[in-house]
C-alpha atoms as a printed R data frame, in Angstrom:
   type eleno elety resid chain resno      x      y      z
1  ATOM     1    CA   UNK     A     1 56.368 11.304 40.381
2  ATOM     2    CA   UNK     A     2 58.601 13.028 42.640
3  ATOM     3    CA   UNK     A     3 57.715 16.208 45.162
4  ATOM     4    CA   UNK     A     4 60.553 18.617 46.251
5  ATOM     5    CA   UNK     A     5 60.364 21.780 47.668
6  ATOM     6    CA   UNK     A     6 56.412 21.574 47.079
7  ATOM     7    CA   UNK     A     7 56.610 20.859 43.637
8  ATOM     8    CA   UNK     A     8 55.269 17.920 41.969
9  ATOM     9    CA   UNK     A     9 57.350 16.793 39.353
10 ATOM    10    CA   UNK     A    10 56.011 14.175 36.871
11 ATOM    11    CA   UNK     A    11 58.159 12.515 34.460
12 ATOM    12    CA   UNK     A    12 56.237 10.414 31.747
13 ATOM    13    CA   UNK     A    13 57.802  6.796 31.013
14 ATOM    14    CA   UNK     A    14 58.090  4.765 28.301
15 ATOM    15    CA   UNK     A    15 54.098  4.075 27.673
16 ATOM    16    CA   UNK     A    16 53.981  7.945 26.737
17 ATOM    17    CA   UNK     A    17 53.815  9.610 23.459
18 ATOM    18    CA   UNK     A    18 57.577  9.797 22.071
19 ATOM    19    CA   UNK     A    19 57.516 13.579 22.057
20 ATOM    20    CA   UNK     A    20 56.531 13.124 25.829
21 ATOM    21    CA   UNK     A    21 58.918 10.059 26.920
22 ATOM    22    CA   UNK     A    22 61.148 10.710 29.839
23 ATOM    23    CA   UNK     A    23 60.077 13.997 30.138
24 ATOM    24    CA   UNK     A    24 59.185 16.375 32.856
25 ATOM    25    CA   UNK     A    25 56.130 18.484 33.939
26 ATOM    26    CA   UNK     A    26 55.800 20.888 37.229
27 ATOM    27    CA   UNK     A    27 53.407 21.640 38.859
28 ATOM    28    CA   UNK     A    28 54.275 24.744 41.420
29 ATOM    29    CA   UNK     A    29 52.561 26.297 44.472
30 ATOM    30    CA   UNK     A    30 52.045 30.067 44.414
31 ATOM    31    CA   UNK     A    31 51.493 31.814 47.591
32 ATOM    32    CA   UNK     A    32 50.695 34.796 48.745
33 ATOM    33    CA   UNK     A    33 53.974 35.948 50.889
34 ATOM    34    CA   UNK     A    34 52.513 36.932 54.863
35 ATOM    35    CA   UNK     A    35 49.026 36.524 54.206
36 ATOM    36    CA   UNK     A    36 46.994 36.081 57.140
37 ATOM    37    CA   UNK     A    37 44.992 33.249 55.504
38 ATOM    38    CA   UNK     A    38 47.653 32.052 52.634
39 ATOM    39    CA   UNK     A    39 45.960 31.174 49.630
40 ATOM    40    CA   UNK     A    40 47.620 28.434 47.102
41 ATOM    41    CA   UNK     A    41 47.075 28.202 43.512
42 ATOM    42    CA   UNK     A    42 48.714 26.010 41.061
43 ATOM    43    CA   UNK     A    43 50.856 26.771 38.263
44 ATOM    44    CA   UNK     A    44 51.725 24.409 35.668
45 ATOM    45    CA   UNK     A    45 55.129 23.922 33.332
46 ATOM    46    CA   UNK     A    46 55.533 27.228 31.824
47 ATOM    47    CA   UNK     A    47 52.707 29.409 32.656
48 ATOM    48    CA   UNK     A    48 53.286 32.166 34.942
49 ATOM    49    CA   UNK     A    49 51.620 32.622 38.485
50 ATOM    50    CA   UNK     A    50 49.147 35.596 39.523
51 ATOM    51    CA   UNK     A    51 50.073 38.756 40.002
52 ATOM    52    CA   UNK     A    52 51.722 39.469 43.776
53 ATOM    53    CA   UNK     A    53 52.051 35.548 44.274
54 ATOM    54    CA   UNK     A    54 55.122 33.838 44.915
55 ATOM    55    CA   UNK     A    55 56.063 30.397 43.148
56 ATOM    56    CA   UNK     A    56 57.678 27.774 45.159
57 ATOM    57    CA   UNK     A    57 60.260 25.274 44.062
58 ATOM    58    CA   UNK     A    58 61.927 24.919 40.873
59 ATOM    59    CA   UNK     A    59 60.133 24.603 37.304
60 ATOM    60    CA   UNK     A    60 62.026 21.372 36.029
61 ATOM    61    CA   UNK     A    61 59.277 21.313 32.769
62 ATOM    62    CA   UNK     A    62 61.382 20.198 29.434
63 ATOM    63    CA   UNK     A    63 58.278 19.390 27.771
64 ATOM    64    CA   UNK     A    64 58.095 21.292 24.243
65 ATOM    65    CA   UNK     A    65 55.737 24.255 24.537
66 ATOM    66    CA   UNK     A    66 53.233 22.844 21.499
67 ATOM    67    CA   UNK     A    67 52.851 19.374 23.883
68 ATOM    68    CA   UNK     A    68 51.722 21.132 26.667
69 ATOM    69    CA   UNK     A    69 48.096 21.905 27.571
70 ATOM    70    CA   UNK     A    70 47.395 25.655 26.853
71 ATOM    71    CA   UNK     A    71 47.108 26.445 30.485
72 ATOM    72    CA   UNK     A    72 50.479 25.225 30.993
73 ATOM    73    CA   UNK     A    73 52.442 27.513 27.945
């Protein structure tokens, strides 16, 4: 697990299923810029962020879409 610019990157090791081994899943925070109280939601993998929210960090997800949970596609 690494954290970079607010994004959390999970790299699966040698005990993971072969389809996931050495692959990365990113969880990135999404915020509303210039909000007085900043709400945060997390964007998983290839998913898009909520409307009017800005996603922070780089998406390093390289897992094939069919192996991602539905809310990460």
